[in-house]
C-alpha positions in Angstrom: -168.5 -141.6 45.4 -168.7 -143.7 48.6 -168.5 -146.8 46.4 -165.8 -145.3 44.2 -162.8 -147.6 43.6 -159.8 -145.6 42.5 -158.1 -148.5 40.7 -155.8 -151.3 41.4 -152.1 -152.0 41.8 -150.5 -154.5 39.5 -147.4 -156.4 40.4 -144.5 -156.3 38.0 -141.1 -157.9 38.4 -139.5 -155.1 40.5 -142.4 -152.7 41.1 -146.1 -152.2 41.3 -147.9 -149.9 38.9 -151.3 -148.3 39.6 -154.1 -148.6 37.0 -157.0 -146.1 37.7 -160.6 -147.2 37.2 -162.4 -145.7 34.2 -164.3 -142.5 35.1 -166.9 -142.1 32.3 -169.7 -142.9 34.8 -172.1 -141.2 37.1 -170.8 -139.7 40.3 -173.0 -139.0 43.4 -171.6 -137.4 46.5 -173.0 -137.3 50.0 -170.8 -134.7 51.6 -172.9 -131.5 51.8 -169.8 -129.3 52.0 -169.2 -130.0 48.3 -172.6 -128.4 47.5 -171.7 -125.3 49.5 -168.3 -125.1 47.8 -169.8 -125.5 44.4 -172.2 -122.6 45.0 -169.3 -120.4 46.3 -167.1 -121.4 43.4 -169.9 -120.6 40.8 -170.4 -117.2 42.4 -166.8 -116.1 42.4 -166.2 -117.5 38.9 -169.2 -115.5 37.6 -167.8 -112.3 39.2 -164.3 -113.0 37.8 -165.8 -113.6 34.3 -167.7 -110.3 34.6 -164.5 -108.4 35.4 -162.8 -109.9 32.4 -165.7 -108.9 30.2 -165.9 -105.3 31.4 -162.3 -104.4 31.9 -160.9 -102.4 28.9 -157.8 -103.9 27.3 -158.3 -107.1 29.3 -156.2 -109.1 26.8 -153.1 -107.0 27.9 -153.6 -108.1 31.5 -154.3 -111.7 30.4 -150.8 -111.8 28.9 -149.4 -111.1 32.3 -151.6 -113.7 33.9 -150.2 -116.3 31.4 -146.6 -115.2 32.2 -147.2 -115.6 35.9 -148.9 -119.0 35.4 -146.0 -120.2 33.3 -143.6 -119.2 35.9 -145.6 -120.8 38.8 -146.4 -124.0 36.9 -142.8 -124.5 36.0 -141.8 -123.6 39.6 -143.7 -126.7 40.8 -141.6 -128.8 38.5 -138.4 -127.2 39.9 -137.7 -124.6 37.2 -136.8 -121.4 39.0 -137.3 -118.3 37.0 -138.3 -114.9 38.5 -141.3 -113.2 37.0 -139.0 -110.2 36.0 -136.8 -112.7 34.0 -139.8 -114.2 32.3 -140.6 -110.8 30.8 -137.1 -110.1 29.5 -135.9 -110.9 26.0 -133.5 -113.9 25.7 -130.4 -111.7 25.2 -130.9 -110.1 28.6 -131.1 -113.4 30.4 -128.0 -114.8 32.2 -126.7 -117.7 30.1 -126.8 -119.9 33.2 -130.6 -119.3 33.5 -131.6 -119.6 29.8 -132.6 -123.3 30.1 -135.2 -122.4 32.8 -136.2 -119.3 30.8 -136.7 -121.3 27.6 -139.0 -123.8 29.5 -141.2 -121.0 30.8 -141.4 -119.4 27.4 -142.5 -122.7 26.0 -145.2 -122.9 28.5 -146.5 -119.5 27.5 -146.5 -120.5 23.8 -148.2 -123.8 24.6 -150.9 -122.1 26.7 -151.6 -119.4 24.0 -151.7 -122.1 21.3 -154.1 -124.4 23.1 -156.5 -121.6 24.1 -156.6 -120.2 20.5 -157.0 -123.8 19.1 -160.2 -124.3 21.2 -162.0 -122.0 18.7 -161.5 -124.6 15.9 -161.0 -127.9 17.8 -163.0 -129.4 20.6 -161.2 -130.3 23.8 -159.5 -133.6 23.0 -156.3 -135.5 23.6 -155.0 -134.4 20.2 -155.1 -130.8 21.3 -153.1 -131.7 24.5 -150.6 -133.6 22.4 -150.0 -130.6 20.2 -149.6 -128.3 23.2 -147.2 -130.9 24.8 -145.1 -130.8 21.6 -144.7 -127.0 22.0 -144.0 -127.4 25.7 -141.0 -129.7 25.3 -139.6 -128.6 22.0 -136.0 -127.5 22.2 -135.7 -127.7 26.0 -134.5 -130.2 28.5 -137.5 -132.5 27.7 -136.9 -132.5 24.0 -135.7 -136.2 24.0 -138.8 -137.3 25.9 -141.2 -137.7 22.9 -142.7 -134.3 22.7 -146.3 -134.5 21.5 -146.5 -138.3 21.8 -148.2 -140.6 24.3 -145.6 -142.6 26.2 -144.6 -146.0 25.0 -142.4 -146.9 28.0 -143.0 -146.9 31.7 -142.4 -143.7 33.7 -142.6 -143.0 37.4 -142.8 -140.2 40.0 -140.2 -139.7 42.7 -137.3 -141.9 43.5 -134.3 -142.8 41.3 -135.9 -145.9 39.6 -139.0 -147.9 39.3 -138.1 -150.1 42.2 -138.0 -147.1 44.7 -140.4 -144.8 43.0 -143.0 -142.9 45.0 -145.7 -143.6 42.4 -145.8 -145.7 39.2 -148.6 -144.9 36.8 -150.3 -147.5 34.6 -148.4 -149.5 32.0 -148.0 -147.8 28.6 -150.3 -150.4 26.9 -153.1 -149.3 29.2 -152.8 -145.6 28.5 -154.7 -145.3 25.2 -157.9 -146.9 26.6 -157.7 -144.8 29.7 -157.3 -141.6 27.7 -160.2 -142.6 25.5 -162.3 -143.0 28.6 -161.2 -139.6 29.8 -162.1 -138.0 26.5 -165.6 -139.6 26.6 -166.0 -138.3 30.1 -165.4 -134.8 29.0 -168.1 -134.9 26.3 -170.7 -137.2 27.9 -173.7 -134.9 28.4 -175.9 -137.6 29.9 -173.8 -137.7 33.1 -175.2 -134.4 34.3 -172.2 -133.7 36.5 -171.4 -130.1 37.4 -168.5 -129.0 35.3 -166.3 -128.1 38.3 -166.7 -131.6 39.6 -165.8 -132.9 36.1 -162.7 -130.7 36.0 -161.6 -131.9 39.5 -162.0 -135.5 38.6 -160.3 -134.9 35.3 -157.2 -133.4 37.0 -156.9 -136.4 39.3 -157.3 -138.9 36.5 -154.9 -137.2 34.1 -152.2 -136.9 36.7 -152.8 -140.6 37.7 -152.6 -141.7 34.0 -149.4 -139.6 33.5 -149.7 -140.1 29.7 -146.4 -138.3 28.7 -142.8 -139.1 29.6 -142.4 -135.5 30.9 -144.6 -132.4 31.3 -147.6 -134.1 32.8 -148.0 -131.7 35.7 -147.8 -128.7 33.4 -150.3 -130.2 30.9 -152.7 -131.2 33.6 -152.7 -127.7 35.0 -153.2 -126.2 31.6 -156.1 -128.6 31.1 -158.0 -126.9 33.9 -158.3 -123.5 32.2 -159.0 -125.2 28.8 -162.0 -127.0 30.4 -163.3 -123.8 32.0 -163.2 -122.0 28.6 -164.5 -125.0 26.7 -167.5 -125.2 29.0 -168.0 -121.4 28.8 -167.7 -121.0 32.5 -165.0 -118.3 31.6 -165.0 -116.4 28.4 -161.3 -115.3 28.9 -158.4 -117.3 30.3 -158.2 -115.5 33.6 -158.0 -118.3 36.1 -154.8 -120.4 36.6 -154.3 -122.6 39.6 -150.6 -123.2 39.7 -150.1 -120.4 42.3 -152.5 -122.2 44.7 -151.0 -125.6 44.0 -147.5 -124.2 44.6 -148.5 -122.5 47.8 -150.1 -125.8 49.1 -147.8 -128.2 47.3 -147.7 -130.8 50.1 -151.4 -130.8 50.5 -151.9 -131.0 46.7 -149.8 -134.1 46.3 -151.2 -135.7 49.5 -154.8 -135.2 48.4 -154.1 -136.9 45.0 -152.4 -139.7 46.8 -155.2 -140.2 49.3 -157.6 -140.9 46.4 -155.4 -143.8 45.2 -154.7 -145.2 48.6 -158.1 -144.7 50.3 -160.6 -144.3 47.3 -161.6 -141.0 48.9 -162.4 -138.8 45.9 -164.6 -136.4 47.9 -161.6 -135.0 49.9 -159.8 -134.2 46.6 -162.9 -132.5 45.2 -163.1 -130.4 48.3 -159.5 -129.4 48.1 -159.9 -128.6 44.4 -163.0 -126.4 44.9 -161.2 -124.5 47.7 -158.5 -123.9 45.2 -160.9 -122.6 42.6 -162.5 -120.2 45.1 -159.2 -119.0 46.4 -157.7 -118.4 43.0 -160.8 -116.7 41.7 -161.0 -114.4 44.7 -157.4 -113.4 44.2 -158.1 -112.8 40.5 -161.0 -110.5 41.4 -158.9 -108.5 43.9 -156.1 -108.2 41.3 -158.5 -106.8 38.7 -159.8 -104.3 41.3 -156.2 -103.2 42.0 -155.5 -102.9 38.3 -158.5 -100.7 37.7 -157.5 -98.4 40.6 -153.8 -98.3 39.5 -154.8 -97.6 35.9 -156.9 -94.7 36.9 -154.0 -93.3 39.0 -151.6 -93.7 36.0 -154.0 -92.0 33.6 -154.4 -89.0 36.0 -150.7 -88.7 36.2 -150.2 -88.9 32.4 -152.6 -85.9 31.8 -149.8 -83.7 33.3 -147.7 -84.4 30.2 -149.9 -82.3 27.9 -149.1 -82.9 24.3 -147.1 -86.0 25.2 -150.0 -87.6 27.0 -151.3 -89.4 23.9 -148.1 -91.3 23.3 -147.6 -91.9 27.0 -151.1 -93.5 27.2 -150.3 -95.7 24.2 -147.0 -96.8 25.9 -148.9 -97.5 29.1 -151.3 -99.9 27.3 -148.3 -101.7 25.7 -146.6 -102.1 29.1 -149.7 -103.6 30.7 -148.7 -106.7 28.6 -145.0 -106.1 28.7 -144.2 -104.2 31.9 -140.4 -104.2 31.3 -139.2 -102.4 28.2 -136.1 -100.8 26.7 -135.9 -97.6 24.7 -135.5 -99.3 21.3 -138.5 -101.6 21.9 -140.6 -98.6 23.1 -139.6 -96.5 20.1 -140.5 -99.4 17.7 -143.9 -99.9 19.3 -144.7 -96.2 19.3 -143.3 -95.4 15.9 -141.1 -92.7 17.4 -137.4 -91.8 17.1 -135.0 -92.9 19.8 -134.4 -89.5 21.3 -138.1 -88.6 21.7 -138.9 -92.0 23.2 -136.0 -91.7 25.6 -137.4 -88.3 26.7 -140.9 -89.7 27.2 -139.6 -92.5 29.3 -137.6 -90.0 31.4 -140.8 -88.0 32.0 -142.7 -91.1 33.1 -139.9 -91.9 35.5 -140.2 -88.4 37.0 -143.9 -88.9 37.4 -143.2 -92.1 39.4 -145.0 -94.3 36.8 -141.9 -96.0 35.5 -138.7 -97.0 37.3 -135.3 -97.4 35.6 -134.1 -100.9 36.5 -130.5 -101.1 35.5 -128.8 -97.8 36.6 -126.8 -97.8 33.4 -126.5 -95.0 30.9 -127.0 -97.4 28.0 -129.2 -100.5 27.5 -131.6 -99.2 30.1 -134.7 -101.1 31.2 -137.8 -99.4 32.4 -140.3 -101.1 34.6 -144.0 -100.4 35.3 -143.1 -101.2 38.9 -146.4 -100.8 40.9 -148.3 -102.8 38.2 -145.6 -105.6 38.1 -145.8 -105.8 41.9 -149.4 -106.9 41.6 -148.2 -110.1 39.9 -145.1 -110.6 41.9 -147.1 -111.1 45.1 
């Protein structure tokens, strides 16, 4: 990597664009810290994967992880939606916030689609284009060619190309760069650790900026797709948007340093620190969920004959921790009055909290559980 050349700036009439070098090549690093971080990252990812395999009903918890990732990934792009709002149906969202809410919901749909599609389609640009189409459909980016590689020049920061912070490669260069990226993913002869490949991929994808909009969100989604595709994780339980949001300035600076100084190793270090930090937080969260679940189940046993339905409702709320009486009744196959009484009992036990304070259209929250994801 000491001889790595990130790319070159090309002068246009009013601006310079940056064309990254192809990356489908061997990479050798001399910084021993990268080896240490690779070992740590491999260990914590293995532990995180084990938790995901052993935890009962893990798919319910994964739905919450996806919701939090959608919220945090969109937050980086300036879309401000609280996690509680993400979990509400559209009719309960303030009309002024529905545009933001729609964008987050699209991210959830795009994530779920892409992960499911991996079982029938290898990781490829086509898969990303299909996810991108879902991401921008019917929201503020709907006029920015959803699902299509850009055919015009875009830029990052500033009000125009002439004062932009960064201008990615010209549109005619993008297809070849994406082809090189795809070959890099599937070139087994390179013998590069997958986490190094993922780090380099994220830098290269964000530098190419192949779409008119949604590149950051697609690039962050690509990380978990690569981890699953490489069978590092069997379940989608690691999302890095929270880390990138928490270290937003360092994140952008580290990507920029690669382009300005050809220093790819510092980016890989930053990325591996992010993997380790995110996986450690994921492990801790799973431990807290296991402990909280045991506490909930002990409390539910006090309900006697109602414990079976209460347990069923609890499982539902691990995926949807805010619910109203009608939705709960429909999920449980119970009448409204019986469901209302069950929810009241769970409030009395301290498992649920009534959110609205109204006598009608009440919302019930699995408060302690939701707090694990709010933090």
